[in-house]
N, C-alpha and C positions, 0 to 999 in steps of 0.2 A: 406384616403379614399372619393371619392367624394359622395355629397349629395345623388344622385340616389341609388349607393349601400348601403348607410346608410338606405334609405327608405325601401330596401328589408330587411334589419338585422333586423329594426325596426317591420316589419311585423311579420319576424320569430318568434323574441323573444315575442311579443305578443303571436303568436300561440301555441309557445312549451313551454315558460315560463323558466324554469331551465334545460328543456333537449335542450336546443340552448346555443351555448358556441361562444365566439370569444377569450376566455382566450388562452395564447401561450402553458401552458400546454397541453391543450386540442387539439390544433392544430398541436402539436408536435407530440403527440401520433398517431394522424391520418395521419402523413405522414411517419411513421416509416414502415419499412418491414424488409424481408431479404435480397432486392436485393442488388445490388453492387452499384445502382443509389444513389446518395446523396440524401437525403430527400428535398421535395419541399412543404412548409406547405399551407393548405388551409387556406382560410381568417377566416372560422367559421366551426363550427361543429353542426349537428343537430343530435337528436335520436327521430326520430318518432316510435309512438307506434300503427300506424293504417293504413290502406290503405288510408282513408282519409286525413291524416295529410301528407302522402306521396303526394297526389293528390295536396294539398296545397303547399308544398314546391316545386314541379316541376312547378307549376303555376307562384308562386312567383320568381322562378329562371328564369324562361322562360320570364316573363315580365320584367327583370330587366337586362336581358343577362349575367346571372351569370352562368359559368360552376358548374355542380354536379360530384362529385366523389363517387360512391359506395364504403362503407366501409365494408367488412366483419369481418374477423378476424386480419388483419393485417400480413399474412403469405406471401403476395404476393412476388414470385422471379422477377415477371417482371417490379416491380416500379408503378403496375397499382394504387395504392394509392397516388402516387406523384401528385401535382396540380402545373404544371408549369405554369399556367395561374391564379393561386388563383382559389378562387371558394368555393363552400360548398361540405364538408365531409359528406355525410348521413350513419350514423353509425345503423344499422339495428338490433342490439343485443337484442331490445326491442321487435322485432318481430319475434319471433322463435316457432311459434305454427304449429302442423300438423293440416291444415284445414279439409281435406277430406281424406277417403280412398277408393278407388274402387278396392278391392280385387280381383274382376272377371276379371279386366282389368290389375291387378298388377301395378298401378300407384297410384299416390297421389297429393294433392296440399297442398304446405305447404309455410309458409312466409318467406322472405328471410334470416331471422337472425337464422334459424335453422341449428345447426350443426350435424354431422355424427350421433353421439354419441346418441345425443337426438332424431334424427329420428327413429333409430333402436329401442330405448327405446319405443318408441310412437306406432311404427308398430309391436311390439313382440305380444302384445295381438291379434292383428287381424292374427297372424301366419305368417306376412311377415318380410323383412329385405331388405335394401340396398345393394345389392353385393359388390360393390367398397369400398375397405377397406383401406382409405389413412393412411399414418403412423401419419397424423395430425388429426386423426378422431374426437378428441376432439375440434378442432377448426375448421375445414374444414365446410364453409357454403355454400350451394349448389348452389344458384343462381349465386354469384360470381364465384364459380368453374366452372359453365355450360358455363358462357361468357367466360372463359380462355381455354376451351375444356379440362378441366382437367380430368373429369372421363372417363376410356376407354369404360365402360360398363354401360351406364346410365339406368339402369332398377332395378326394385325392384322385388326380388325373394321371393317365397314362401317356409315355413318351415315346414308345413303340409297338 
């Protein structure tokens, strides 16, 4: 790896500590999907815990021209977690909160790591639910699913 990219990894290691890894086991886990396409490993993996950390990660990768691969649950059928040009897999599992609920508009604001089951559990006290019920509801993460046009009815329903 060249010294420029090593500089990026050093910055990210300093920013994230144990939530940054170049270990092959972590890289392999973040290249695995249910696709027929052979896994192509990223060079490193990051687990941000806040929007500010995501901004720092994107800034660092931009400065060093490092590709970013968003990682949800790894259930991709399209090979979207593959890293044919290397890069950084950004795993959003630690960012799984429901941030805002707008009952009157039937919408909400979520972090990218929230999964279907968690979303509906957190919406229930508001009398709401997300109507799409994928078979993978325990692992479907919404921002990656939306980017792949997965849900056919992206709206929140009212249960009362």
